[in-house]
C-alpha angles and dihedrals in degrees: 000000000000089000093055093041093053090045092055095043097041095114093045092048091051091049091053095044092251095121091127087081086075087085086084087071095056112092093216092057092042090054095048091046090049091055093053097040094048091048092051093047091056092043093052098040095040100088093044094049092045091051090048091051090050092051090050088048091234094158131150115259136173119284114232095230099048104068096157094051092043090058091055095044102045092111089062096055111127096024107136116255132188086073084141085088086075092052096047093045093050095046093047094045094046095049094044089052098043110022129080102263091194088065112106094214091052092055092048092048090053089052089051093049096047096040095053092038089056092048091050092046092052090048092049093045093052092047097044103038117015092038089064089069117085109270093009117151121255098238127283116333118249089250093052092051091045093052092052091047094047091047091054092045093052093047095047094043094049096049093042090052092047093048092055096040095124095050114072094202092064090062099044131101110224122205121220117234094026126091113228094357105145139141125209110233124212118222096266093050093046092051092046093049094043093049092048091051095048095043094039098051094039089059094037094058088045091055091047091056096090106104133050109280096352102115095034093050095047092044092051091056094047090046090054090053093049092047087060093043092050090052091049093048094043097052114069098213094048092046090054093046093051095040090242127140114265108231110185114230092008091110090084088071085074088067090056092047090048091050090050091049092052092045092052093048091049091047090051087062087071100023100054116109117320090033121215091193140012124219094223123190087310091074105024098052092047096047094046092049092046091052088051093051093048088053091051094051093047091042091237101123093133091045087057089057089055098042093039092047093133090058090048092049092050092051094044091050090057094046092049093046095049094040095049093043091055093043095049092046090056094043102039103020093246133070117249130194136224095197128038086240137346141261094055097248090064090052090062091046088056089051090059105268114139119237091253092050092052093048097046093044092050088050089052092049090050091050089053091048090051089051091048093048094049091044091056089064091077094037091071 
């Protein structure tokens, strides 16, 4: 909104010596402002939203099919969830105020955020309210959530591919670590890859959201890295300097990444141990999918795998655990486990790490992965 307003009033502002308002048209300033504004929105709205969730009795409670986890998390029963409403509101408000709303990628990213936020909110609402009634369903089924996520991934990938049809770089897969290593993707491969990234990271961040501050802290670090990458990719001179693809108009994704960074930092104010609120599927599904879409626009899908390595490890640990359990039950007559518990953060809790130790150490690993990922830019 500010971007478009300044654009329309540029001549008038210059005539009245108010040209300094042009900073709202520079992506670096937009990104920094989005971080601060998003942080403040969560900070100000937090107490009101938490009180509202408490009045509605939208509190976390044990799931009937996760006995091991329930035993470890009994002290958190009753803590309000659906705090992702704070995150989604702050990201959407900040980007609508600061980003270029004429930008195609901005509009698609808003669709991604709101679509997955709505899916997560419905899932949380069903689990936390309707499920209390006798015979009530325990949220959306895995298949229902997956269908909504895949549908979004296909739609966003198709329209993003079509929008950049005349620019070869927008359809290429770029390899980290290697200068000029890229592969041109046909439509079917682009849609497949884009859908896998959006669905995969949406669920991976959701699985990581199991301890106070874990998902928010890791997501804030990854968001910071992608804010920088989006700026590099969106500015021609920087893209050339860092041997990155130049994707015209993709720089506005930095505003989204900055808003997500600010929202996560603000949410940590209330979500750090002991948490006053959880983000729930409402926040985790939306943030993971949004990270995936930013990576698609900037053509850094593989970089997201490196920088978001903690999310990847959490998701892989669940897939390995479930897969091996089913395989061993068929082969040996009893289910066996690879990890003491999955997702991975609970495995380390079982090994004796405290919750705070797990969270801070996973933050540190993510910080090192961010450093590694950004360092590889000049290793090409």
